[in-house]
C-alpha positions in Angstrom: -53.8 108.9 -48.6 -51.9 111.9 -47.1 -51.8 110.2 -43.7 -50.3 107.1 -45.2 -47.7 109.0 -47.1 -46.7 110.8 -43.7 -46.7 107.6 -41.8 -44.3 106.0 -44.4 -42.1 109.1 -44.4 -41.9 109.4 -40.5 -41.1 105.6 -40.3 -38.4 105.9 -42.9 -36.7 108.8 -41.2 -37.0 107.1 -37.8 -35.4 104.0 -39.3 -32.7 105.9 -40.9 -31.7 107.6 -37.7 -31.9 104.5 -35.7 -29.6 102.6 -38.3 -27.1 105.4 -38.0 -26.8 105.7 -34.2 -27.9 102.2 -32.8 -25.2 99.6 -32.0 -27.7 96.7 -31.2 -31.3 95.8 -31.9 -32.5 97.1 -28.5 -31.1 100.6 -29.1 -32.6 100.5 -32.6 -36.1 99.6 -31.3 -35.9 102.4 -28.6 -34.8 105.1 -31.2 -37.6 104.0 -33.6 -40.1 104.1 -30.8 -39.2 107.6 -29.5 -38.9 108.8 -33.1 -42.3 107.8 -33.9 -43.7 109.1 -30.6 -42.1 112.4 -31.4 -43.8 112.3 -34.8 -47.2 111.7 -33.3 -46.7 114.5 -30.7 -45.7 116.9 -33.6 -48.8 115.9 -35.5 -51.1 116.3 -32.5 -49.7 119.7 -31.9 -50.3 120.8 -35.4 -54.0 119.5 -35.1 -54.5 121.5 -31.8 -53.2 124.7 -33.2 -55.4 124.2 -36.2 -58.5 123.7 -33.9 -57.5 126.6 -31.9 -57.4 128.9 -35.1 -60.8 127.6 -36.1 -62.5 128.5 -32.5 
């Protein structure tokens, strides 16, 4: 359930940013794509740091 909440939050944030800065649908899709990609990289880095602490 926690992952679902994070996914919805990250998607909403990316959509708000894209809606603010995009002038057409291609820019909006690109901003959303890279925004969600950054969210995934951020979450993976948190997991890697946690795994390093455990070892």
